[in-house]
N, C-alpha and C positions, 0 to 999 in steps of 0.2 A: 423403607424410610427415606425421606427426601434428603439429599446431601446438604451439608452445612452451608447455609446461605452466606456465611462470612467468607467463604472461599472466593478468591478473585474470579475463578473460572465460572462459578455458579452465578455470581453477580453479573458477569458479562453476559451470560446466556439470558438472564432475566431482562436485560436491556435490548435483546433482539426482538424485533416486531413479530416474528413468526413463532417465537418460543412460547409465548403466553397462550397461543391458540392451539397448542398441542394438548392432547389428553394428558391428565396428570400422570398416568402410568408411563407415557412416552417421555414426558418431561423428566421424570425421575431417572429413567433409563439413560437418556442422553446426558444428563448432568452427572450421572455416576460413571459414565464410560469415557467422557472427554479426559484428556490428559495434557499436561503442560511440559514445555521444554525450555530451559533457560540457557542463555549464552552471553558471553562477554563481547565487547566491541571487537570487531575483526574476525570473530568466529564464523565458520561456515556452518550454519544451523541445519540446513538440508542440502544434500549433495546431488548434483546432476548425475543421472544414471541409476539412482537408488529407486527402490520400490516406493510408490506413493502410499502412505499410510492413511491419508484422509485429507480433510479440508482444514486449512489453518487460518488463525486470526492472530493479530499482534495484541497481546494484553497490555504490554508496556514496552517502550523502546521504539526502534525504527530499523527496518530492514530494507535491503535492495535485492531485487531479482536480477541475476547476472548470468550471461551466457558467454562461452568461450569458443573460439574457432579452433580448427585443427592446427592453425599456424600460431596459436597462442594469443590471438587478439581477444580482448575482453570488452564486452559491452553491457553496461547496466541499463536495463530498459524500463524499470519501474521501481519506485520507492513506496513502501507501505508503512504508514504510521500506526500508532496505537489506536485500537478501536476498529480496525478494518480487517476484512477477510482477504485471503489471496489463495491462489492455487486451485480454483474451482475447475479450470480446464484440465489440469492434471488429474483431479479426483474423478472427472467424468470419463477419462480415457484409461484403458487397460494397457498402459505402457510406462516405462521408467520416467522419472522426472527429467525434464529437458534443461533445467537451469539450476544454478546454485542460489541459495538464499543466505545472504551474508548480513550479519548484525553491524549496523553503523554506530550503534551505542549498545550498552547493556540491555538485553531484550528478553522478554518472556513470551513464548508462543503458546497458543492453545490449539489442540488438534481435536477436531470432530472425526472420530474414526470412520473409515470407509463404510463399515457395516451400517452405522447409524446414518451416515450421509446418504447411502443408497436407500435405506428405509424411509427417510424423510422425502427423498426424491420421488419414491413410489406412492407415498400415502398422504403427504401434506401439501395441500394447495397453497396455503400461505408461504410455506418454505419455497415452493416453486416460483411464486410471484416475486419473492425477495431475490432469489437466485437469478431470475431473468433480468430484473432491474439492475442487479449487480453486474451481470455479464454485459449488458448494454452500456453501462458506464465504463467498463474496462475496454470495450470496443472503441468508444469515443476517445479514451486515453491513447490507445494504440494508434488510431488514425492521426491524432495530434502529434504524437512522437514521430511518426513517419514523415509527416509534413514538415515538422520543425527540422529534422535532420536533412531534408532535401532543399528546403526553400528559405529557412529563416537564419538570421544572423545569430552569433553566440549570445548577444544581448537579449534577443527575442526568445531564445531558448531558456534563458534564466527566468524571464518574465513568465513564460509558459509554465515552468516548474514551480512558480509561486502562486499560480492562479487556482481558481476553484475546479479546474479540470482535474487537479490532483489533490486538493485540500478542501474537500467539500465541507461546508459548515464551519470553517475556521478563518478568522480574520488575523489572528496573531500566531505566528509560527515560531516555535522554539527550534531553530535550525541554524547550525553553524555554516560558515562559508565552505568549509571542507565537505560537509555532508551534502550541501547543495551542488557542489562541484561533482561529487560522486554520482548524484542522480542525473544531472544534466550532461555528464560526460565532458566536463570542462575543467580547466585548471583553476586553482583557488584565485590566482591573479586575475583571470578573466572574469570570474564571478564577482570579485571585489570591484572591478571597474564597472561592470554592469549595474551592480547594486548602487554604487555611488551616483551613476548617471540617473537611475530611476529615483533615487532620493532627491536629487536636484530638481527633477521634474515633478516632484510632489506625489509620486505614485506609491512610495513606501517610506517608512521610517525605520532606522536601524539602531538597535541597541546591541549590547554584547550577547551574541548567541541568539538573537531574536530579530525577526523581521515582521513588521506590521503593515498590512495592506491598507493604504489610506484611501485609494480610489480604485475599487475593484473593476469598474467598467473601463476606466482608462487603462488600467494594467492589462486587461484582456485585449483591448484594441491595440495596445503597444505590441503585444505578442504576435499579432497577425497582420499588422499593416505592411503594405508592399515594400516600403523603403524605410530604413532607419538612418 
């Protein structure tokens, strides 16, 4: 029997482009075996060093992927909003997780267990196409983060973390300055100054807890121009 379609996890799966192309028996098995994990703001949902149980998606909320050095230095290198998958690299490797996954707001995760992930990887061409495109996007994000850390000003880093590099398909972001600071690795004061400057230039508009991109192309150009 197919799992209850009213479940958030089942609804999410039906929105995935690869899911509808699976045989009905496989759809039912995947939908039956995925599971969810809830956490509150500030919780470490997945710990570095733990066994990787599968591939994860954010059903609701917002998380950051964060690593720590042996000297205690912390670096957040990616934010993942609702509707997106993360941890595919970990699911593909037989090794412990290398980073912590921390909730920036109350969050519900979905896990596609490793057994089902491996089954789809072996048998489903649409799943593989989706995964390759997803990995390519993550590679682009990683290169942008490396470049921003080495070459760009704090203001440009804020612009980068507002761009479609990280928020594909979204014009209006429900994101606090504190959350943006966590993702960009900057203080709230620095984020505030950057946003005010971009608002004055007509790149974004600001409301309480919300940033709207007014000129996506100009915002992208601002993030990479040689001098600010």
